[in-house]
TIVEX-102780 format. One record per residue (C-alpha): chain; x, y, z; residue in three letters; residue number from 1. Coordinates in nm, 4 decimals. Example, Ala and Ser with C-alpha at 12.3 -4.5 7.8 and 13.67 -1.06 7.14 Angstrom:
<rs>
{A,{1.2300,-0.4500,0.7800},ALA,1} {A,{1.3670,-0.1060,0.7140},SER,2} 
</rs>
This chain:
<rs>
{A,{12.3148,5.4839,14.1117},MET,1} {A,{12.2321,5.8296,14.2596},ALA,2} {A,{12.5976,5.9042,14.3241},GLN,3} {A,{12.7026,5.7872,13.9744},GLN,4} {A,{12.4447,6.0173,13.8181},ILE,5} {A,{12.5566,6.3027,14.0415},ALA,6} {A,{12.9015,6.3008,13.8738},VAL,7} {A,{12.7808,6.2365,13.5131},ASN,8} {A,{12.5611,6.5284,13.4172},PRO,9} {A,{12.6915,6.5257,13.0573},HIS,10} {A,{12.5646,6.1717,13.0129},ARG,11} {A,{12.2216,6.2764,13.1362},ILE,12} {A,{12.2144,6.5716,12.8962},LEU,13} {A,{12.3209,6.3505,12.6116},GLN,14} {A,{12.0390,6.1074,12.6812},VAL,15} {A,{11.7863,6.3929,12.6987},PHE,16} {A,{11.9136,6.5475,12.3805},ALA,17} {A,{11.9178,6.2294,12.1721},VAL,18} {A,{11.5803,6.1116,12.2943},ALA,19} {A,{11.4087,6.4464,12.2456},LEU,20} {A,{11.5633,6.5032,11.9033},ALA,21} {A,{11.4368,6.1630,11.7916},TRP,22} {A,{11.0926,6.2312,11.9229},LEU,23} {A,{11.0600,6.5820,11.7791},VAL,24} {A,{11.1695,6.4604,11.4368},ALA,25} {A,{10.9300,6.1629,11.4471},ALA,26} {A,{10.6373,6.3677,11.5569},LEU,27} {A,{10.6499,6.6485,11.3015},VAL,28} {A,{10.3519,6.4973,11.1118},ALA,29} {A,{10.0678,6.4612,11.1480},PRO,30} {A,{10.1163,6.7647,11.3746},ALA,31} {A,{9.7642,6.8186,11.5004},GLU,32} {A,{9.7090,6.4617,11.6123},ALA,33} {A,{10.0428,6.4510,11.7918},GLN,34} {A,{9.9858,6.7810,11.9667},VAL,35} {A,{9.6469,6.6586,12.0869},THR,36} {A,{9.8005,6.3384,12.2173},ALA,37} {A,{10.0756,6.5327,12.3879},PHE,38} {A,{9.8265,6.7661,12.5623},LYS,39} {A,{9.6125,6.4722,12.6721},GLN,40} {A,{9.9153,6.2951,12.8136},ALA,41} {A,{10.0220,6.6113,12.9991},VAL,42} {A,{9.6730,6.6590,13.1446},ALA,43} {A,{9.6558,6.2970,13.2626},GLU,44} {A,{10.0082,6.2970,13.4129},ALA,45} {A,{9.9433,6.6245,13.5966},ALA,46} {A,{9.5931,6.5321,13.7155},ALA,47} {A,{9.7070,6.4493,14.0653},GLY,48} {A,{9.8894,6.7792,14.1137},ASP,49} {A,{9.6692,7.0886,14.1269},GLU,50} {A,{9.9494,7.3404,14.0724},ASP,51} {A,{10.1066,7.1654,13.7806},ILE,52} {A,{9.7617,7.1065,13.6213},SER,53} {A,{9.6807,7.4750,13.6583},ALA,54} {A,{10.0119,7.5780,13.5046},PHE,55} {A,{9.9647,7.3698,13.1924},TYR,56} {A,{9.6001,7.4760,13.1555},ARG,57} {A,{9.7099,7.8396,13.1619},GLU,58} {A,{9.9783,7.7793,12.9022},THR,59} {A,{9.7452,7.5686,12.6835},GLU,60} {A,{9.9680,7.2652,12.7467},TYR,61} {A,{10.2664,7.4178,12.5711},ALA,62} {A,{10.5891,7.2295,12.6575},PRO,63} {A,{10.8119,7.3879,12.9196},LEU,64} {A,{11.0909,7.1319,12.8866},TRP,65} {A,{11.0440,6.8999,12.5969},THR,66} {A,{11.0505,7.1338,12.2993},GLY,67} {A,{11.3449,7.1557,12.0577},ASN,68} {A,{11.4194,7.5297,12.0831},SER,69} {A,{11.7255,7.6829,12.2471},ASP,70} {A,{11.5082,7.7946,12.5365},ALA,71} {A,{11.3847,7.4402,12.6035},HIS,72} {A,{11.7348,7.2995,12.5789},ARG,73} {A,{11.8617,7.5675,12.8258},GLU,74} {A,{11.5876,7.4798,13.0767},ARG,75} {A,{11.6698,7.1110,13.0614},ARG,76} {A,{12.0403,7.1750,13.0964},ALA,77} {A,{11.9997,7.4010,13.3943},GLU,78} {A,{11.7616,7.1616,13.5689},LEU,79} {A,{12.0031,6.8772,13.5229},VAL,80} {A,{12.2881,7.0939,13.6472},ARG,81} {A,{12.1200,7.1840,13.9761},VAL,82} {A,{11.9880,6.8309,14.0384},LEU,83} {A,{12.3338,6.6775,13.9928},THR,84} {A,{12.4685,6.9441,14.2333},GLN,85} {A,{12.1926,6.8867,14.4950},ALA,86} {A,{12.4402,6.7123,14.7381},PRO,87} {A,{12.6385,7.0358,14.7665},SER,88} {A,{12.3320,7.1800,14.9475},HIS,89} {A,{12.3070,6.8687,15.1685},GLY,90} {A,{12.0043,6.7503,14.9694},LEU,91} {A,{11.9206,6.3860,14.8861},PRO,92} {A,{11.9764,6.3468,14.5150},ILE,93} {A,{11.7732,6.0280,14.5033},GLY,94} {A,{11.4566,6.2352,14.5607},ARG,95} {A,{11.4824,6.3734,14.2089},TYR,96} {A,{11.5168,6.0292,14.0463},ASP,97} {A,{11.7520,6.1250,13.7599},LEU,98} {A,{11.7960,5.7602,13.6790},ALA,99} {A,{11.4223,5.7230,13.6368},GLY,100} {A,{11.4022,6.0321,13.4202},LEU,101} {A,{11.6757,5.8943,13.1995},MET,102} {A,{11.4968,5.5659,13.1599},ARG,103} {A,{11.1771,5.7467,13.0827},GLN,104} {A,{11.3473,5.9551,12.8153},MET,105} {A,{11.5269,5.6556,12.6597},GLU,106} {A,{11.2064,5.4556,12.6363},SER,107} {A,{10.9857,5.7378,12.5007},ALA,108} {A,{10.8462,5.6544,12.1549},ARG,109} {A,{10.5325,5.8660,12.1177},SER,110} {A,{10.3879,6.2080,12.1836},SER,111} {A,{10.2072,6.0536,12.4835},ARG,112} {A,{10.5353,5.9383,12.6215},ASP,113} {A,{10.6730,6.2890,12.5670},LEU,114} {A,{10.3808,6.4334,12.7613},GLY,115} {A,{10.4593,6.2100,13.0574},SER,116} {A,{10.8243,6.3162,13.0463},VAL,117} {A,{10.7158,6.6814,13.0409},GLU,118} {A,{10.5244,6.6464,13.3642},VAL,119} {A,{10.7938,6.4307,13.5281},ALA,120} {A,{11.0460,6.7121,13.4666},LEU,121} {A,{10.8099,6.9710,13.6179},SER,122} {A,{10.7616,6.7539,13.9261},LYS,123} {A,{11.1352,6.7104,13.9663},ALA,124} {A,{11.1863,7.0856,13.9343},PHE,125} {A,{10.9191,7.1668,14.1950},LEU,126} {A,{11.0462,6.9060,14.4357},ARG,127} {A,{11.3998,7.0465,14.4110},TYR,128} {A,{11.2744,7.4068,14.4386},ALA,129} {A,{11.0894,7.3305,14.7602},ARG,130} {A,{11.3762,7.1315,14.9106},ASP,131} {A,{11.6439,7.3982,14.8381},VAL,132} {A,{11.4225,7.6903,14.9342},GLN,133} {A,{11.2447,7.5704,15.2491},THR,134} {A,{11.3873,7.2319,15.3400},GLY,135} {A,{11.3557,6.8603,15.2852},VAL,136} {A,{11.1854,6.7896,15.6150},LEU,137} {A,{10.8613,6.9071,15.7779},VAL,138} {A,{11.0000,7.0293,16.1123},PRO,139} {A,{10.6996,6.9348,16.3317},SER,140} {A,{10.7216,6.5780,16.2110},ARG,141} {A,{11.0764,6.5480,16.3408},VAL,142} {A,{11.0387,6.7043,16.6867},ASP,143} {A,{10.7352,6.8460,16.8705},SER,144} {A,{10.9450,7.1496,16.9744},GLY,145} {A,{10.9914,7.2567,16.6099},LEU,146} {A,{10.6756,7.4695,16.5896},VAL,147} {A,{10.8115,7.7267,16.3455},LEU,148} {A,{10.6039,7.8190,16.0374},GLU,149} {A,{10.8154,7.7403,15.7294},VAL,150} {A,{10.7713,8.0098,15.4599},PRO,151} {A,{10.6728,7.7737,15.1759},TYR,152} {A,{10.6580,7.9296,14.8312},ARG,153} {A,{10.3620,7.9119,14.5982},ASP,154} {A,{10.4352,7.6235,14.3600},ARG,155} {A,{10.2375,7.7596,14.0705},LEU,156} {A,{10.4074,8.0959,14.0936},GLU,157} {A,{10.7414,7.9216,14.1063},THR,158} {A,{10.6626,7.7385,13.7796},LEU,159} {A,{10.5515,8.0643,13.6193},LYS,160} {A,{10.8608,8.2489,13.7318},ARG,161} {A,{11.0834,7.9824,13.5877},PHE,162} {A,{10.8893,7.9734,13.2601},SER,163} {A,{10.9097,8.3506,13.2166},ASP,164} {A,{11.2636,8.4092,13.3447},GLY,165} {A,{11.6231,8.3225,13.2774},ASP,166} {A,{11.6552,7.9542,13.3860},PRO,167} {A,{11.9949,7.9830,13.5480},ARG,168} {A,{11.9080,8.3102,13.7310},ALA,169} {A,{11.5812,8.1654,13.8666},VAL,170} {A,{11.7466,7.8461,13.9893},LEU,171} {A,{12.0301,8.0381,14.1490},GLN,172} {A,{11.7763,8.2490,14.3388},SER,173} {A,{11.6113,7.9523,14.5049},LEU,174} {A,{11.8557,7.8670,14.7905},PRO,175} {A,{11.8820,8.0992,15.0902},PRO,176} {A,{12.1017,8.4019,15.0228},THR,177} {A,{12.1940,8.4649,15.3817},SER,178} {A,{12.5504,8.4994,15.4982},THR,179} {A,{12.4928,8.2009,15.7290},GLN,180} {A,{12.3908,7.9730,15.4451},TYR,181} {A,{12.6726,8.0712,15.2161},ARG,182} {A,{12.9201,8.0210,15.4974},GLY,183} {A,{12.7792,7.6849,15.5948},LEU,184} {A,{12.7941,7.5680,15.2335},MET,185} {A,{13.1595,7.6719,15.2146},LYS,186} {A,{13.2356,7.4992,15.5494},GLU,187} {A,{13.0604,7.1833,15.4257},LYS,188} {A,{13.2947,7.1653,15.1215},MET,189} {A,{13.6004,7.2313,15.3441},ARG,190} {A,{13.5050,6.9483,15.5882},LEU,191} {A,{13.4393,6.7044,15.3051},GLN,192} {A,{13.7933,6.7683,15.1684},ASP,193} {A,{13.9343,6.7332,15.5209},LEU,194} {A,{13.7496,6.4076,15.5835},ILE,195} {A,{13.8752,6.2708,15.2480},ALA,196} {A,{14.2260,6.3402,15.3730},GLN,197} {A,{14.1802,6.1541,15.6985},GLY,198} {A,{14.0185,6.4148,15.9315},GLY,199} {A,{14.1901,6.5709,16.2339},TRP,200} {A,{14.4082,6.2751,16.3356},GLY,201} {A,{14.4123,6.0522,16.6427},PRO,202} {A,{14.1775,6.1301,16.9367},ALA,203} {A,{14.3157,6.2736,17.2564},VAL,204} {A,{14.3353,6.0096,17.5354},PRO,205} {A,{14.2384,6.0788,17.8943},GLY,206} {A,{13.9964,6.3227,18.0558},ASN,207} {A,{14.2017,6.6244,18.1713},THR,208} {A,{14.5175,6.8016,18.0545},LEU,209} {A,{14.6631,7.1076,18.2184},LYS,210} {A,{14.9326,7.3664,18.1379},PRO,211} {A,{15.2819,7.2341,18.2163},GLY,212} {A,{15.2070,6.8737,18.1305},GLN,213} {A,{15.3916,6.6690,17.8638},GLU,214} {A,{15.3415,6.3355,17.6934},GLY,215} {A,{15.1529,6.1572,17.4227},ALA,216} {A,{14.8146,6.2998,17.5191},ALA,217} {A,{14.9509,6.6571,17.5004},VAL,218} {A,{15.0986,6.5887,17.1553},ILE,219} {A,{14.7611,6.4489,17.0367},ALA,220} {A,{14.5861,6.7593,17.1655},LEU,221} {A,{14.8440,6.9750,16.9964},ARG,222} {A,{14.8072,6.7951,16.6624},ASP,223} {A,{14.4280,6.8122,16.6629},ARG,224} {A,{14.4258,7.1796,16.7419},LEU,225} {A,{14.6788,7.2423,16.4607},VAL,226} {A,{14.4603,7.0429,16.2208},ALA,227} {A,{14.1543,7.2411,16.3313},MET,228} {A,{14.3281,7.5710,16.2705},GLY,229} {A,{14.3376,7.6875,16.6322},HIS,230} {A,{14.7172,7.6520,16.6686},LEU,231} {A,{14.9979,7.7304,16.4258},PRO,232} {A,{15.2232,7.4365,16.3366},ALA,233} {A,{15.4682,7.3701,16.6188},THR,234} {A,{15.7057,7.0987,16.7359},ALA,235} {A,{15.6504,7.1754,17.1043},SER,236} {A,{15.5744,6.8684,17.3102},GLN,237} {A,{15.4550,7.0457,17.6269},SER,238} {A,{15.1353,7.2182,17.7304},TYR,239} {A,{15.2950,7.5582,17.6923},ASP,240} {A,{15.1373,7.9055,17.6687},SER,241} {A,{15.0799,7.8685,17.2932},ALA,242} {A,{14.8840,7.5491,17.3441},LEU,243} {A,{14.6948,7.7100,17.6385},GLN,244} {A,{14.5903,7.9969,17.4141},GLU,245} {A,{14.4859,7.7587,17.1424},ALA,246} {A,{14.2680,7.5678,17.3915},VAL,247} {A,{14.1041,7.8989,17.4852},ARG,248} {A,{14.0327,7.9708,17.1185},ARG,249} {A,{13.8806,7.6280,17.0756},PHE,250} {A,{13.6724,7.6652,17.3903},GLN,251} {A,{13.5386,8.0060,17.2827},ALA,252} {A,{13.4450,7.8599,16.9404},ALA,253} {A,{13.2513,7.5718,17.1040},HIS,254} {A,{13.0570,7.7528,17.3748},GLY,255} {A,{13.2789,7.6354,17.6617},LEU,256} {A,{13.4348,7.8341,17.9492},VAL,257} {A,{13.7541,7.9661,17.7935},ALA,258} {A,{13.9970,7.8907,18.0816},ASP,259} {A,{14.2664,7.7294,17.8756},GLY,260} {A,{14.2428,7.3998,18.0681},VAL,261} {A,{14.1534,7.0905,17.8628},ALA,262} {A,{13.9072,6.9359,18.1012},GLY,263} {A,{13.6605,6.6537,18.0403},LYS,264} {A,{13.4071,6.8609,17.8416},GLU,265} {A,{13.6795,7.0250,17.6315},THR,266} {A,{13.8513,6.7028,17.5424},ILE,267} {A,{13.5096,6.5495,17.4572},SER,268} {A,{13.4503,6.8343,17.2091},GLU,269} {A,{13.8041,6.8179,17.0738},VAL,270} {A,{13.7536,6.4452,17.0063},ASN,271} {A,{13.4341,6.4921,16.8067},LYS,272} {A,{13.5171,6.3567,16.4604},PRO,273} {A,{13.4969,6.5787,16.1534},ALA,274} {A,{13.2079,6.3595,16.0317},THR,275} {A,{13.0009,6.4706,16.3307},GLU,276} {A,{13.0776,6.8313,16.2580},ARG,277} {A,{12.9817,6.7812,15.8993},LEU,278} {A,{12.6432,6.6403,16.0111},LYS,279} {A,{12.5910,6.9541,16.2218},SER,280} {A,{12.6721,7.1731,15.9235},ILE,281} {A,{12.4213,6.9892,15.7020},ILE,282} {A,{12.1545,7.0119,15.9720},VAL,283} {A,{12.2259,7.3859,16.0097},ALA,284} {A,{12.1792,7.4302,15.6310},MET,285} {A,{11.8378,7.2563,15.6570},GLU,286} {A,{11.7427,7.4805,15.9491},ARG,287} {A,{11.8503,7.7865,15.7520},GLU,288} {A,{11.6142,7.6788,15.4715},ARG,289} {A,{11.3284,7.6568,15.7229},TRP,290} {A,{11.3692,8.0279,15.7979},ILE,291} {A,{11.4503,8.1368,15.4405},ASN,292} {A,{11.2760,8.4714,15.4769},MET,293} {A,{11.3382,8.8321,15.5684},ASP,294} {A,{11.4270,8.8175,15.9371},LEU,295} {A,{11.3880,9.1934,15.9732},GLY,296} {A,{11.6369,9.4799,15.9478},GLU,297} {A,{11.6209,9.4815,16.3316},ARG,298} {A,{11.5425,9.1483,16.4931},HIS,299} {A,{11.6044,8.9516,16.8101},ILE,300} {A,{11.7820,8.6191,16.7721},LEU,301} {A,{11.7792,8.3668,17.0498},VAL,302} {A,{12.0047,8.0687,16.9878},ASN,303} {A,{11.9101,7.8074,17.2440},GLN,304} {A,{12.2270,7.5953,17.2167},THR,305} {A,{12.4399,7.9094,17.2529},ASP,306} {A,{12.2444,8.0293,17.5565},PHE,307} {A,{12.2380,8.3832,17.4137},THR,308} {A,{11.9926,8.6506,17.3080},ALA,309} {A,{12.1054,8.9064,17.0558},ARG,310} {A,{11.9681,9.2221,16.8925},ILE,311} {A,{12.0717,9.2363,16.5260},VAL,312} {A,{12.0605,9.5630,16.3307},ASP,313} {A,{12.1184,9.5494,15.9555},HIS,314} {A,{12.3081,9.2186,15.9891},GLY,315} {A,{12.5312,9.3356,16.2801},GLU,316} {A,{12.4932,9.2220,16.6414},VAL,317} {A,{12.4418,9.5407,16.8396},THR,318} {A,{12.3503,9.3802,17.1753},PHE,319} {A,{12.4125,9.0448,17.3296},GLU,320} {A,{12.3348,8.8843,17.6684},THR,321} {A,{12.3489,8.5411,17.8191},ARG,322} {A,{12.0268,8.3450,17.8503},SER,323} {A,{11.8730,8.0512,18.0244},VAL,324} {A,{11.6446,7.8176,17.8277},ILE,325} {A,{11.3924,7.5437,17.9156},GLY,326} {A,{11.5020,7.2396,18.1087},LYS,327} {A,{11.5675,6.9294,17.9054},ASN,328} {A,{11.2477,6.7471,17.9936},THR,329} {A,{10.9535,6.6722,17.7712},SER,330} {A,{10.7255,6.9440,17.9204},ASP,331} {A,{10.9890,7.2233,17.9575},ARG,332} {A,{11.2007,7.2385,17.6446},ARG,333} {A,{11.1839,7.5762,17.4809},SER,334} {A,{11.0153,7.5584,17.1379},PRO,335} {A,{11.1506,7.7111,16.8135},GLU,336} {A,{10.9407,7.9660,16.6352},PHE,337} {A,{10.9267,8.3283,16.5161},SER,338} {A,{10.6976,8.6059,16.6269},ASP,339} {A,{10.6796,8.9826,16.6800},GLN,340} {A,{10.7804,9.1457,17.0118},MET,341} {A,{10.5166,9.4130,17.0815},GLU,342} {A,{10.5724,9.5404,17.4310},PHE,343} {A,{10.7473,9.4983,17.7665},MET,344} {A,{10.5988,9.4888,18.1122},VAL,345} {A,{10.7952,9.6497,18.3941},VAL,346} {A,{10.7291,9.5248,18.7471},ASN,347} {A,{10.5309,9.2330,18.6101},PRO,348} {A,{10.3011,8.9968,18.7953},SER,349} {A,{10.3619,8.6345,18.7342},TRP,350} {A,{10.0437,8.4554,18.6445},TYR,351} {A,{10.1419,8.0988,18.7161},VAL,352} {A,{10.0816,7.8666,18.4172},PRO,353} {A,{9.8135,7.6057,18.4788},ARG,354} {A,{10.0625,7.3247,18.4258},SER,355} {A,{10.2827,7.4549,18.7052},ILE,356} {A,{9.9787,7.5190,18.9330},VAL,357} {A,{9.8554,7.1593,18.9001},THR,358} {A,{10.1830,6.9691,18.8721},LYS,359} {A,{10.4022,7.1542,19.1248},GLU,360} {A,{10.1965,7.3751,19.3606},TYR,361} {A,{9.8747,7.1763,19.4115},LEU,362} {A,{10.0536,6.8727,19.5648},PRO,363} {A,{10.2200,7.1071,19.8148},LYS,364} {A,{9.8936,7.2845,19.8954},LEU,365} {A,{9.7186,6.9499,19.9641},ARG,366} {A,{9.9767,6.8844,20.2369},ASN,367} {A,{9.9993,7.2383,20.3636},ASN,368} {A,{9.7494,7.5185,20.2683},PRO,369} {A,{10.0191,7.7798,20.3537},TYR,370} {A,{10.2741,7.6355,20.1147},ALA,371} {A,{10.4205,7.8646,19.8445},VAL,372} {A,{10.3002,8.1570,20.0494},SER,373} {A,{10.4583,8.4080,19.8147},HIS,374} {A,{10.1932,8.3198,19.5601},ILE,375} {A,{9.8419,8.4650,19.5759},GLU,376} {A,{9.5569,8.2238,19.5147},ILE,377} {A,{9.2506,8.3799,19.3487},THR,378} {A,{8.9020,8.2614,19.2541},ASP,379} {A,{8.7257,8.3043,18.9175},SER,380} {A,{8.6357,8.6624,19.0052},ARG,381} {A,{8.9943,8.7548,19.0969},GLY,382} {A,{8.9301,8.7598,19.4765},ARG,383} {A,{9.2016,8.6329,19.7058},ARG,384} {A,{9.1302,8.2928,19.8578},VAL,385} {A,{9.1515,8.2605,20.2370},ASP,386} {A,{9.3957,7.9762,20.2835},ARG,387} {A,{9.2873,7.9129,20.6437},SER,388} {A,{8.9406,7.8059,20.5278},SER,389} {A,{9.0290,7.6363,20.2026},ALA,390} {A,{9.0387,7.2600,20.1661},ASN,391} {A,{9.2850,7.2033,19.8822},PHE,392} {A,{9.2942,6.8268,19.9452},ALA,393} {A,{8.9537,6.7865,19.7860},GLN,394} {A,{9.0780,6.9010,19.4419},TYR,395} {A,{9.2427,6.7105,19.1610},SER,396} {A,{9.4581,6.8648,18.8908},ALA,397} {A,{9.1486,6.8729,18.6672},ARG,398} {A,{8.9045,7.0163,18.9245},SER,399} {A,{9.1302,7.2727,19.0919},PHE,400} {A,{8.9238,7.5968,19.0439},PRO,401} {A,{9.1761,7.8629,19.1364},PHE,402} {A,{9.4412,8.0690,18.9702},ALA,403} {A,{9.7709,8.1700,19.1195},MET,404} {A,{9.9610,8.4961,19.0904},ARG,405} {A,{10.2862,8.6328,19.2212},GLN,406} {A,{10.2694,9.0136,19.2645},PRO,407} {A,{10.5496,9.2405,19.1384},PRO,408} {A,{10.8693,9.2310,19.3446},SER,409} {A,{11.2411,9.1725,19.3136},LYS,410} {A,{11.1831,8.8063,19.4043},SER,411} {A,{10.9104,8.7639,19.1391},ASN,412} {A,{10.9826,8.4647,18.9176},ALA,413} {A,{10.9870,8.7013,18.6147},LEU,414} {A,{11.2171,8.9428,18.7847},GLY,415} {A,{11.1465,9.3121,18.7145},LEU,416} {A,{11.0676,9.3077,18.3433},VAL,417} {A,{10.9300,9.0723,18.0797},LYS,418} {A,{10.9356,9.1128,17.6989},PHE,419} {A,{10.6198,9.0011,17.5241},MET,420} {A,{10.5494,8.8591,17.1826},PHE,421} {A,{10.2031,8.7026,17.2537},PRO,422} {A,{10.1925,8.3442,17.1295},ASN,423} {A,{9.9994,8.0290,17.1956},LYS,424} {A,{10.3026,7.8655,17.3527},TYR,425} {A,{10.3142,8.1232,17.6401},ASN,426} {A,{10.6842,8.1813,17.5791},ILE,427} {A,{10.8541,8.5151,17.6360},TYR,428} {A,{11.1814,8.6690,17.7434},LEU,429} {A,{11.2233,8.7936,18.1057},HIS,430} {A,{11.4390,8.8891,18.3975},ASP,431} {A,{11.4982,8.6397,18.6819},THR,432} {A,{11.6032,8.6632,19.0486},PRO,433} {A,{11.8182,8.3483,18.9980},SER,434} {A,{12.1246,8.5304,18.8656},LYS,435} {A,{12.3627,8.2514,18.9712},ASN,436} {A,{12.2418,8.0318,18.6877},LEU,437} {A,{12.4149,8.2518,18.4323},PHE,438} {A,{12.7488,8.1394,18.5566},ASP,439} {A,{12.6806,7.7800,18.4472},ARG,440} {A,{12.8254,7.6410,18.1271},ASP,441} {A,{12.4994,7.4709,18.0143},VAL,442} {A,{12.2042,7.6861,18.1118},ARG,443} {A,{11.8813,7.4786,18.0665},ALA,444} {A,{11.6798,7.5383,18.3783},PHE,445} {A,{11.3570,7.7229,18.3023},SER,446} {A,{11.0033,7.6079,18.2457},HIS,447} {A,{11.0403,7.7034,17.8758},GLY,448} {A,{11.0651,8.0803,17.8746},CYS,449} {A,{11.3953,8.2541,17.7990},ILE,450} {A,{11.5599,8.4226,18.0985},ARG,451} {A,{11.8065,8.7087,18.0347},LEU,452} {A,{12.1205,8.7966,18.2275},ALA,453} {A,{12.1064,9.1693,18.1381},ASP,454} {A,{11.7361,9.2485,18.0986},PRO,455} {A,{11.7635,9.6228,18.1846},PHE,456} {A,{12.0262,9.6771,17.9155},ASP,457} {A,{11.8167,9.4711,17.6757},PHE,458} {A,{11.5236,9.7004,17.7467},ALA,459} {A,{11.7375,10.0126,17.6927},TYR,460} {A,{11.8514,9.8790,17.3566},ALA,461} {A,{11.4973,9.8050,17.2504},LEU,462} {A,{11.3681,10.1497,17.3539},LEU,463} {A,{11.6584,10.3418,17.2007},ALA,464} {A,{11.4964,10.3928,16.8570},PRO,465} {A,{11.1816,10.5509,17.0135},GLN,466} {A,{11.3044,10.7355,17.3268},ALA,467} {A,{11.5362,11.0333,17.3628},ALA,468} {A,{11.6504,10.8849,17.6961},ASP,469} {A,{11.5578,10.5152,17.7004},PRO,470} {A,{11.7267,10.4586,18.0384},VAL,471} {A,{11.5236,10.7324,18.2047},ALA,472} {A,{11.2019,10.6112,18.0485},GLU,473} {A,{11.2576,10.2552,18.1699},PHE,474} {A,{11.3750,10.3546,18.5216},LEU,475} {A,{11.0788,10.5849,18.5646},ARG,476} {A,{10.8425,10.2878,18.5135},ALA,477} {A,{11.0592,10.0652,18.7330},LEU,478} {A,{11.0732,10.3062,19.0291},LYS,479} {A,{10.6943,10.3468,19.0275},SER,480} {A,{10.6666,9.9911,19.1625},GLY,481} {A,{10.3499,9.9477,18.9549},ARG,482} {A,{10.2988,9.6999,18.6763},GLU,483} {A,{10.3586,9.9138,18.3671},THR,484} {A,{10.3285,9.8265,18.0001},LYS,485} {A,{10.5655,10.0008,17.7558},ILE,486} {A,{10.4744,9.9384,17.3902},SER,487} {A,{10.7308,9.9199,17.1134},LEU,488} {A,{10.6362,10.1717,16.8464},GLU,489} {A,{10.7877,9.9401,16.5909},GLN,490} {A,{10.7360,9.5676,16.6722},PRO,491} {A,{11.0585,9.3687,16.6554},VAL,492} {A,{11.0713,9.0208,16.5019},PRO,493} {A,{11.1853,8.7508,16.7401},VAL,494} {A,{11.3420,8.4284,16.6147},HIS,495} {A,{11.3992,8.1524,16.8668},ILE,496} {A,{11.6367,7.9097,16.6951},VAL,497} {A,{11.8551,7.6142,16.7816},TYR,498} {A,{12.1955,7.5874,16.6001},ARG,499} {A,{12.4702,7.3492,16.6903},THR,500} {A,{12.6733,7.4805,16.3961},ALA,501} {A,{12.6944,7.8464,16.3048},LEU,502} {A,{12.9205,8.0887,16.1261},MET,503} {A,{13.0562,8.3742,16.3363},ASN,504} {A,{13.0990,8.7295,16.2178},GLN,505} {A,{13.4537,8.6555,16.0957},THR,506} {A,{13.3282,8.3712,15.8722},GLY,507} {A,{13.4604,8.0906,16.0957},GLN,508} {A,{13.2505,7.7878,16.1970},ALA,509} {A,{13.1556,7.7452,16.5609},GLU,510} {A,{12.9853,7.4524,16.7274},TYR,511} {A,{12.7548,7.4014,17.0250},ARG,512} {A,{12.6264,7.0993,17.2133},ARG,513} {A,{12.2941,6.9379,17.1123},ASP,514} {A,{12.1341,7.0057,17.4521},VAL,515} {A,{11.7909,6.8709,17.3548},TYR,516} {A,{11.9063,6.6044,17.1036},GLY,517} {A,{11.7031,6.7872,16.8368},ARG,518} {A,{11.9814,6.8115,16.5784},ASP,519} {A,{12.0501,6.4391,16.6232},GLY,520} {A,{11.6876,6.3669,16.5348},ARG,521} {A,{11.7030,6.6009,16.2362},ILE,522} {A,{12.0129,6.4280,16.1079},TRP,523} {A,{11.8493,6.0882,16.1429},GLU,524} {A,{11.5502,6.2131,15.9433},ALA,525} {A,{11.7760,6.3603,15.6754},LEU,526} {A,{11.9685,6.0298,15.6626},ASP,527} {A,{11.6424,5.8436,15.6075},ARG,528} {A,{11.5489,6.0888,15.3363},ALA,529} {A,{11.8736,5.9978,15.1528},GLY,530} {A,{12.1222,6.2698,15.2473},VAL,531} {A,{12.4778,6.1302,15.2430},VAL,532} {A,{12.8102,6.2471,15.3801},LEU,533} {A,{13.0296,6.2797,15.0715},THR,534} {A,{13.3339,6.0562,15.0978},GLY,535} {A,{13.2048,5.8890,15.4177},VAL,536} {A,{12.9124,5.6711,15.3100},GLN,537} {A,{12.9120,5.4517,15.0051},GLY,538} 
</rs>
């Protein structure tokens, strides 16, 4: 029923118009009694919703939707329009119960019935407004790593703004206006059309194809890359230079090593059906709604699935470096949230997190008091513990009374600089002595913090707005060998996100692997909420 309604908005408007015209004509007299009954019905229907109740109290229960003026008709028409178009935003149209609203309108026979309809329309409007502005799902209920604070709008103010403004303009202002969201929405429509026409064709058989090869598998690879737009139409049946370059383009657009060889990982990504990519796009749209706010004229964007950290100035990426994220285990996955970077620490000490102390180091110390000798052990007063006289075997994870610290050095776990945005998750960006990890394709190795491949250059870029010579200022602190704090005169917003689908700066869609399985869980939750893949599901 939801899909039938979605393509018949004129029928819905007709029902609304006929029912309301009948009611308004029937309720002209006695006016006072009918108005009183309408107000009572509105008050009763809104009683369980504090914001809607407050709105109608402030307006003395005047109808927002169910009057017979041009303004009321326009509000109803615009609401029906956006509700029927909700699937274009990847929203579940069933949540707005257009079928139920139609039945309620058709069966309305009194002013009390009209009051109930009035509130039902306000509830549908507010439900849609929240969904399209800030998402259908509550992130933390889907995955414990989704700890971001969604910028929910004030519902009462939303109703007031709609009441006082131009209906179409207000409704058009609700979805995110970011370049990402607009691009994702366009890509969603393109993929839906593609899927309706059969997708990208047969999958590529086998695990590895190399330049110079021929055969059915090469032709299948050629055809899929042509369908995806990475290769101009060609009749070539060999893995020639043109196909090799197309493979490189595909690899670059999917976060793979762009070597032009269609290995196991590349073929696996090539064979992902268009329906899976469409799911990623819809999930990315939901994620974009979760951060539907001003990200900052200058901000830091860490995309975990892309293993990158970027500085963005006025919408343009001005610095980019590779990153390492948390290992894919329950206690190490990097969370997703936003904060403000306030300072950096050059030559940092590493104060070992309690979880690492008790889970990793204490078992070693029980067997050998001189284990992990590069780490200082200190008591509650900060005094170094004499390992030769300590009996670590007597302590459990809960009773272990000591702290552990690694002094500044090139071998320090944090490297030579860390970038701080103090938060309760103890997550920050930092250097690392383990430079070899940046050569890996999938870089999920840390305890949760974000390691940077080019931390010095990152520091220079951050200091550039406040220092005449940012390189000299940073190196002066570095060469001192002392732990040195350098504050950012203007704190920089940090957004740690997780996108398996994103639009690049040329407006093309790119995809990344779901390293933590989070987007899979988000899609499952959206599916349960009623989101459908147009042309795929019934």
